C-alpha positions in Angstrom: -16.3 -5.8 -10.2 -14.9 -8.7 -12.2 -13.4 -11.8 -10.7 -9.9 -10.8 -11.9 -10.2 -7.3 -10.3 -11.5 -9.0 -7.1 -8.3 -11.1 -7.1 -6.3 -7.9 -7.1 -8.3 -6.7 -4.1 -7.7 -10.1 -2.5 -4.0 -9.7 -3.0 -4.1 -6.4 -1.1 -6.0 -8.0 1.7 -3.5 -10.9 1.9 -0.6 -8.4 2.3 -2.5 -6.8 5.3 -3.3 -10.2 6.8 0.3 -11.3 6.5 1.3 -8.2 8.5 -1.1 -9.1 11.3 0.2 -12.7 11.4 3.8 -11.5 11.2 4.6 -13.8 8.3 5.5 -13.6 4.6 2.5 -12.9 2.2 3.6 -15.8 0.0 2.5 -18.3 2.6 -1.0 -17.0 2.2 -1.2 -17.2 -1.6 -3.7 -20.0 -1.3 -6.3 -17.4 -0.2 -6.3 -15.5 -3.6 -9.5 -17.3 -4.6 -11.2 -16.3 -1.3 -13.4 -13.2 -1.4 -11.6 -10.0 -0.3 -14.4 -9.4 2.3 -13.8 -12.8 3.9 -10.0 -12.2 4.1 -10.6 -8.8 5.6 -13.0 -10.4 8.1 -10.4 -12.9 9.1 -7.8 -10.1 9.5 -10.1 -8.1 11.7 -10.9 -11.2 13.8 -7.2 -12.0 14.2 -6.6 -8.4 15.3 -9.4 -8.5 17.8 -8.0 -11.6 19.3 -4.6 -10.0 19.7 -6.0 -6.7 21.1 -8.5 -8.4 23.5 -5.9 -10.6 25.1 -5.2 -9.5 28.7 -8.0 -6.8 28.3 -8.6 -6.5 32.0 -5.0 -5.8 32.8 -4.7 -3.3 30.0 -7.8 -1.5 31.2 -6.4 -1.2 34.7 -3.2 0.2 33.2 -5.1 2.8 31.2 -7.1 3.8 34.3 -3.9 4.2 36.3 -2.4 6.4 33.6 -4.8 9.2 34.7 -2.8 9.7 37.8 0.5 10.7 36.2 1.5 13.8 34.2 1.5 13.4 30.5 5.2 14.2 30.3 6.0 11.3 32.7 3.7 9.0 30.9 5.4 9.8 27.6 8.8 8.8 29.0 7.3 5.6 30.5 5.7 4.8 27.2 8.9 5.2 25.3 11.4 3.7 27.7 9.3 1.0 29.6 6.1 0.1 27.7 7.4 0.0 24.1 5.4 0.4 21.0 3.4 -2.9 21.2 2.0 -2.2 24.7 1.4 1.4 23.8 -0.6 0.3 20.8 -2.7 -2.0 22.9 -3.5 0.7 25.5 -4.1 3.6 23.0 -7.7 2.8 22.5 -8.4 2.5 26.2 -7.3 6.0 27.4 -9.2 9.2 27.1 -8.8 10.6 23.6 -7.5 14.0 24.8 -5.1 12.4 27.1 -3.9 10.1 24.4 -3.3 13.0 22.1 -1.4 14.9 24.8 0.9 11.9 25.4 1.4 11.3 21.7 2.4 14.9 21.1 5.3 14.4 23.5 6.7 11.3 21.7 9.3 11.3 18.9 8.0 10.5 15.4 10.1 7.4 15.0 8.6 5.9 18.2 5.1 7.0 17.0 5.8 5.2 13.7 6.6 2.0 15.7 3.3 2.4 17.6 1.4 3.1 14.4 2.6 -0.2 12.9 1.2 -2.1 15.9 -2.0 -0.1 16.3 -5.6 -1.0 15.3 -7.0 2.4 14.0 -10.6 1.2 14.7 -9.9 1.2 18.4 -8.1 4.6 18.6 -9.8 6.7 16.0 -10.4 9.7 18.2 -6.8 9.8 19.4 -5.5 9.5 15.8 -7.9 12.2 14.6 -6.7 14.6 17.3 -3.0 14.3 16.6 -1.6 17.6 15.2 -1.1 17.8 11.5 2.7 18.5 11.9 3.1 15.3 13.9 1.1 13.3 11.4 3.4 14.6 8.6 6.5 13.7 10.6 5.2 10.2 11.3 4.2 9.8 7.7 7.7 10.8 6.6 9.2 8.1 8.9 6.8 5.4 7.6 7.7 6.4 4.0 11.4 6.1 4.8 10.6 2.5 6.0 8.4 1.9 3.0 5.6 0.8 5.3 2.8 1.4 2.9 0.4 -0.8 4.9 0.5 1.3 8.0 0.0 4.5 6.0 -2.9 2.9 4.2 -4.5 1.9 7.4 -4.4 5.4 8.9 -5.4 7.5 5.8 -9.1 7.0 6.6 -8.7 8.1 10.2 -7.0 11.4 10.1 -8.5 14.8 9.0 -8.2 16.0 5.4 -5.5 18.5 6.2 -3.4 15.8 7.8 -3.9 13.6 4.7 -2.8 16.5 2.5 0.2 17.0 4.6 1.1 13.3 4.2 0.9 13.7 0.4 3.9 16.1 0.7 6.1 13.2 1.7 4.6 10.5 -0.6 6.0 10.5 -4.1 3.9 9.1 -6.9 5.1 5.5 -6.6 4.4 5.6 -2.9 0.9 7.0 -3.5 0.0 4.0 -5.7 1.3 1.5 -3.2 -0.6 3.2 -0.4 -3.8 3.3 -2.5 -3.5 -0.4 -3.1 -3.6 -1.3 0.6 -6.1 1.3 1.8 -8.2 -0.1 4.5 -11.4 1.4 3.1 -11.2 1.2 -0.7 -14.5 3.0 -1.0 -12.6 6.2 0.0 -10.1 5.8 -2.8 -11.8 8.3 -5.0 -12.3 10.8 -2.2 -8.7 10.6 -1.1 -7.5 10.9 -4.7 -9.6 14.1 -4.9 -7.4 15.6 -2.1 -4.4 15.1 -4.4 -3.5 18.0 -6.8 -4.7 17.0 -10.3 -1.2 18.0 -11.5 0.1 14.8 -9.9 -2.2 12.5 -11.9 0.2 12.2 -14.8 2.9 11.3 -12.3 0.9 8.4 -10.9 0.6 6.9 -14.4 4.3 7.4 -15.1 5.2 5.8 -11.8 3.0 2.8 -12.6 5.0 2.4 -15.8 8.4 3.1 -14.3 8.1 0.8 -11.3 5.7 -1.9 -12.6 3.0 -0.8 -10.3 0.2 -1.5 -12.8 -1.7 -3.9 -10.5 -2.1 -1.0 -8.0 -2.9 1.5 -10.8 -5.5 -0.8 -12.4 -7.1 -1.3 -9.0 -7.2 2.4 -8.4 -8.5 3.2 -11.9 -11.6 1.1 -11.3 -12.5 3.1 -8.2 -12.3 6.7 -9.2 -15.0 9.2 -10.3 -15.6 9.9 -14.0 -13.8 13.2 -14.0 -10.8 11.7 -12.2 -10.8 8.8 -14.7 -10.8 11.1 -17.7 -7.7 12.9 -16.4 -5.9 9.5 -15.7 -7.0 8.1 -19.1 -5.4 11.1 -20.8 -2.2 10.5 -18.9 -2.3 6.8 -20.0 -2.8 8.0 -23.6 0.2 10.3 -23.3 2.6 7.4 -22.7 4.7 6.3 -25.6 3.5 3.3 -27.7 5.9 0.8 -26.3 5.0 1.6 -22.7 1.3 1.4 -23.4 1.9 -2.0 -25.1 3.8 -3.3 -22.0 1.0 -2.0 -19.8 -1.6 -3.7 -21.9 0.3 -7.0 -21.7 0.5 -6.6 -17.9 -3.3 -6.1 -17.8 -3.7 -9.3 -19.9 -1.5 -11.2 -17.5 -3.7 -10.0 -14.7 -6.8 -10.8 -16.7 -8.2 -7.3 -16.2 -7.7 -5.7 -19.6 -11.3 -6.1 -20.7 -12.6 -4.7 -17.5 -10.7 -1.4 -17.7 -13.1 0.4 -20.1 -11.6 3.6 -21.4 -8.2 2.7 -19.9 -8.2 -0.3 -22.2 -8.9 1.8 -25.2 -6.1 4.2 -24.3 -3.6 1.3 -23.8 -4.5 -0.2 -27.2 -4.7 3.0 -29.2 
């Protein structure tokens, strides 16, 4: 991957790091020249520090939760603990217990918890949440335009839940989520779960909403057959739109790294 494309990946990592640090991404622009892997490592270290603070107390609370009925715990979680504390405890409770409690909580509260949660620590709980609940939470996160949280969870839920989430993500939202996926190596696999009839819409959304940085990043990660379909969609854009997209690629210094996409933009 070229230096310019790695800069795009670094931008995505900066967005996610800013979320962890609860600050504006612009304050971290100086990190654009740092490797995406190093920014990601910093984000994970910062997350670990936050989640490991008061670990002994949290583990005692998780152990005590075994003594109460799930319905009671759900009410305590929502009315007393709040989303931040629930997120800290989620990875410490038994997975089946966590799923039972989550299933009794409203989607808007679960969306609050999801925004604070580290999916690495609660993967089994996340994977066990019913598809309908995942879809409802995804709908709420989309309403909030919280693409980072959706992108963090896509790699931790079953395929049927991912597909259910697609129903509430329009094409512009799909591009923004793809840009901040936690595991970019899964971008092609996840795109494969999307009906190919939507590929044209992804390209049109990139043009309509100036989401070309996200689109270019995605186009460098897909399988050949997926790329062929997307290149055809790029070629179907009108000449002026292709010219504007090519100029955007030049600004980002990625045009010459786009292969057949470049040819379609300049045709």
